Backbone bond lengths (Angstrom), bond angles and torsions (degrees), N, CA, C in turn:
res aa  C-N    CA-C-N  psi(-1)  N-CA   C-N-CA  omega(-1)  CA-C   N-CA-C  phi
1 M - - - 1.399 - - 1.539 112.51 -
2 I 1.213 115.54 -26.81 1.510 120.28 176.85 1.505 108.59 -65.02
3 Y 1.348 117.49 -41.60 1.403 120.63 175.34 1.508 112.22 -57.30
4 L 1.345 116.24 -43.30 1.497 121.21 -178.40 1.469 106.67 -63.36
5 S 1.366 121.23 -46.92 1.442 123.57 -176.83 1.542 109.62 -61.07
6 L 1.321 119.46 -23.24 1.460 121.26 177.44 1.551 107.17 -97.77
7 D 1.309 118.36 14.41 1.466 124.74 -178.94 1.561 111.10 53.61
8 K 1.339 114.55 39.59 1.452 119.45 172.29 1.535 109.54 -107.75
9 V 1.313 112.70 72.26 1.422 118.27 -172.69 1.503 118.92 -66.92
10 H 1.367 113.60 -35.43 1.502 119.65 173.29 1.509 110.02 -62.14
11 E 1.245 120.35 -44.51 1.443 124.88 179.15 1.506 111.49 -62.68
12 A 1.351 113.40 -44.10 1.513 117.44 175.54 1.442 111.98 -60.46
13 L 1.295 119.62 -47.38 1.384 122.30 -179.43 1.561 112.82 -56.79
14 D 1.297 115.17 -47.54 1.441 122.94 177.10 1.584 109.11 -56.24
15 A 1.291 113.58 -46.93 1.512 116.12 -178.60 1.506 114.34 -63.71
16 Y 1.375 114.36 -40.04 1.501 118.34 -179.81 1.537 107.99 -72.59
17 K 1.226 123.50 -32.84 1.394 126.37 176.42 1.514 111.11 -65.69
18 Q 1.276 116.04 -42.05 1.553 119.73 173.71 1.499 110.42 -60.59
19 A 1.349 111.53 -48.46 1.498 116.30 -175.72 1.570 108.23 -63.93
20 H 1.344 114.64 -38.37 1.455 114.93 -176.86 1.579 112.19 -68.89
21 A 1.410 113.59 -29.52 1.440 114.86 173.99 1.506 113.85 -62.25
22 L 1.334 115.13 -32.14 1.502 118.33 177.24 1.481 114.33 -78.85
23 E 1.380 116.15 -29.45 1.436 120.51 -178.23 1.536 106.99 -136.20
24 P 1.337 115.12 76.42 1.494 119.86 -177.54 1.497 116.68 -60.28
25 N 1.286 120.96 -20.46 1.440 123.15 -175.55 1.563 110.09 -97.52
26 N 1.302 117.92 3.61 1.433 122.40 177.55 1.484 115.13 -71.97
27 E 1.289 119.98 107.17 1.489 120.87 -176.09 1.530 112.32 -65.18
28 N 1.403 118.03 -31.52 1.415 120.54 -178.83 1.514 110.33 -61.78
29 Y 1.350 116.55 -39.97 1.425 119.59 178.38 1.489 113.65 -66.79
30 K 1.361 117.45 -39.09 1.449 120.65 176.89 1.488 111.69 -65.40
31 Q 1.289 120.60 -38.88 1.454 126.34 177.20 1.566 109.95 -63.32
32 S 1.261 113.76 -46.58 1.494 123.60 -177.47 1.505 107.43 -61.32
33 I 1.348 117.03 -49.97 1.455 121.89 177.49 1.551 110.93 -53.83
34 K 1.325 118.22 -44.97 1.395 124.16 -178.60 1.524 109.66 -64.41
35 L 1.373 115.51 -44.23 1.501 119.55 175.73 1.471 110.58 -54.05
36 C 1.320 116.19 -52.28 1.467 120.39 -176.66 1.562 110.85 -57.88
37 E 1.333 114.77 -45.75 1.410 119.39 -178.16 1.556 111.35 -65.00
38 E 1.333 117.16 -33.86 1.469 118.23 175.11 1.507 110.43 -68.03
39 R 1.292 118.65 -40.92 1.479 122.10 -177.89 1.548 106.84 -66.44
40 L 1.298 118.04 -41.24 1.487 117.33 176.28 1.468 114.53 -64.00
41 S 1.338 116.94 -30.79 1.512 118.26 -177.73 1.515 107.67 -90.25
42 G 1.257 119.00 -4.06 1.515 121.43 -178.88 1.485 114.58 84.69
43 A 1.320 116.85 2.36 1.518 122.05 -175.24 1.596 108.16 -77.99
44 G 1.347 114.74 -34.93 1.484 116.82 -175.41 1.551 110.77 -82.26
45 S 1.315 114.75 162.29 1.419 119.88 177.04 1.515 107.59 -91.19
46 A 1.360 120.56 121.15 1.415 122.84 -178.48 1.477 110.62 -70.19
47 A 1.347 118.61 -19.69 1.464 119.93 -177.45 1.638 110.79 -84.38
48 A 1.337 115.35 -22.47 1.428 117.55 -175.93 1.559 111.00 -71.01
49 P 1.342 118.24 124.48 1.383 121.03 178.58 1.477 112.75 -74.95
50 P 1.315 123.24 151.41 1.420 123.18 -175.98 1.576 106.24 -82.94
51 P 1.289 113.16 163.39 1.495 117.28 177.80 1.482 112.65 -58.40
52 A 1.335 117.82 148.65 1.440 120.90 -175.69 1.531 111.60 -61.05
53 A 1.255 117.14 -37.99 1.493 117.63 179.62 1.513 111.91 -61.29
54 V 1.335 118.17 -36.76 1.476 122.51 176.17 1.478 110.18 -63.15
55 R 1.413 117.16 -49.24 1.422 119.87 -179.35 1.560 112.61 -57.73
56 I 1.348 113.45 -45.72 1.479 117.74 -178.29 1.524 110.35 -58.61
57 R 1.390 114.86 -50.50 1.452 122.09 177.81 1.500 112.32 -55.45
58 A 1.252 118.47 -40.93 1.461 124.06 -177.04 1.548 106.29 -64.63
59 E 1.283 114.65 -47.82 1.482 117.64 179.58 1.477 111.88 -58.36
60 F 1.287 119.13 -38.51 1.460 128.28 177.87 1.592 107.72 -57.99
61 I 1.347 110.62 -46.73 1.503 115.24 -173.44 1.614 107.16 -68.69
62 V 1.283 117.33 -44.03 1.451 116.93 179.15 1.509 111.38 -64.08
63 Q 1.313 118.14 -39.64 1.460 118.19 -178.87 1.464 115.15 -71.63
64 N 1.359 120.30 -32.44 1.387 124.17 -167.94 1.508 115.13 -113.85
65 L 1.346 118.26 -18.92 1.463 117.86 -175.70 1.533 112.00 -117.38
66 T 1.306 119.35 -15.10 1.429 119.68 176.52 1.507 114.33 -52.06
67 G 1.253 118.21 124.40 1.466 124.33 -178.85 1.553 110.54 87.08
68 R 1.253 123.09 -2.60 1.411 123.24 177.02 1.472 115.35 -103.78
69 I 1.354 113.39 -10.69 1.481 116.62 -177.44 1.533 103.48 -96.77
């Protein structure tokens, strides 16, 4: 989600896909991938903030998994 807040949608999508590969049953990752894909296609609202649970999980990913994947 940090990538999305910086408008780095491609990077966010890549990070969520990597996280999803590690935890394929995680619904937050699935929703985040969908959000990224919507933004890339222009269907999503760039101004709409993501749910808090998604932001928190994304921060966890960046803090704990960056460089490990």
